[in-house]
C-alpha positions as CSV (number, residue, x, y, z in Angstrom):
1,M,-3.3,-7.5,-17.5
2,D,-7.0,-6.8,-16.6
3,D,-7.4,-10.6,-16.2
4,V,-7.5,-11.4,-12.7
5,A,-7.2,-15.4,-13.0
6,Q,-4.0,-14.7,-14.7
7,Q,-2.7,-11.7,-12.2
8,T,-2.7,-14.5,-9.5
9,E,-0.9,-17.6,-11.1
10,E,1.4,-15.1,-12.2
11,T,1.4,-13.5,-8.4
12,L,1.8,-16.8,-7.0
13,R,4.5,-18.3,-10.2
14,N,6.4,-15.0,-8.7
15,I,6.3,-15.9,-5.0
16,E,7.6,-19.0,-6.0
17,A,10.8,-17.8,-7.7
18,L,11.2,-14.9,-4.6
19,V,11.0,-17.6,-1.7
20,G,13.2,-20.2,-4.3
21,G,16.5,-21.9,-3.1
22,D,17.9,-20.1,-6.3
23,N,16.7,-16.3,-5.5
24,L,17.8,-17.1,-1.7
25,R,21.2,-17.8,-2.4
26,R,21.5,-15.4,-5.5
27,H,20.5,-13.3,-2.2
28,G,23.6,-14.7,0.0
29,V,20.6,-16.3,2.3
30,A,21.9,-19.7,3.4
31,G,19.6,-23.2,2.9
32,A,17.5,-25.3,-0.1
33,G,15.0,-22.4,-0.2
34,Y,11.0,-23.0,0.0
35,D,8.2,-23.6,-2.2
36,V,4.7,-21.9,-2.4
37,K,3.1,-24.6,-0.8
38,D,5.7,-23.7,2.2
39,L,4.4,-20.3,3.3
40,D,3.0,-20.2,6.9
41,Q,0.1,-17.1,6.4
42,V,-1.2,-16.0,3.2
43,K,-2.5,-12.5,2.9
44,V,-4.4,-12.8,-0.4
45,Y,-5.8,-8.7,-1.2
46,V,-8.8,-8.1,-3.9
47,R,-9.6,-4.7,-5.3
48,D,-12.5,-5.9,-6.6
49,A,-15.4,-8.2,-5.0
50,E,-16.7,-9.7,-7.5
51,H,-13.2,-11.1,-8.3
52,L,-13.4,-12.8,-4.8
53,P,-14.5,-16.4,-5.9
54,V,-12.1,-16.3,-8.6
55,V,-9.1,-16.2,-6.7
56,R,-10.3,-18.1,-3.9
57,S,-10.4,-21.1,-6.1
58,I,-7.2,-20.3,-7.3
59,C,-5.5,-20.3,-4.2
60,E,-7.7,-22.7,-2.8
61,S,-6.0,-24.8,-5.8
62,T,-2.9,-24.1,-5.8
63,L,-2.2,-23.8,-1.7
64,P,-2.2,-26.3,0.8
65,A,-6.0,-26.9,2.3
66,D,-4.7,-26.1,5.8
67,M,-2.8,-23.0,5.0
68,D,-3.6,-20.1,7.1
69,I,-5.4,-17.6,4.4
70,S,-7.0,-14.8,4.5
71,Y,-9.0,-13.1,2.4
72,F,-10.0,-9.4,1.9
73,N,-11.3,-6.8,0.2
74,V,-9.7,-3.4,-0.2
75,A,-7.9,-1.2,-2.7
76,V,-4.5,-2.7,-4.1
77,C,-1.4,-0.5,-4.2
78,R,-1.0,0.1,-7.8
79,P,-3.7,0.7,-10.2
80,D,-2.9,-1.6,-13.0
81,L,-3.7,-4.6,-10.3
82,L,-6.7,-6.6,-9.6
83,V,-4.3,-8.6,-7.0
84,E,-1.9,-8.9,-4.3
85,I,-1.0,-11.3,-2.3
86,E,1.2,-11.8,0.9
87,G,3.3,-14.7,2.7
88,V,5.1,-15.6,5.2
89,C,7.6,-18.4,5.3
90,R,9.1,-19.7,9.3
């Protein structure tokens, strides 16, 4: 998938699934789970500078306005990825 918008949206859905209650319970973590909007801190890594506005727009429309989000124009770990997102729930 070489569409940065699709990769960004898919990455946010994947994070949602990872922190969700079903996945956490499956791995022995008690509690209700989280929503992607519950993240406290997010780092967004974008391979190509020209994609930053698209990625920022998607993240800002999906995540709360007061969320601590940092954007970085850097090489990402896999050559097929245009964007990587990591977040922390406390």
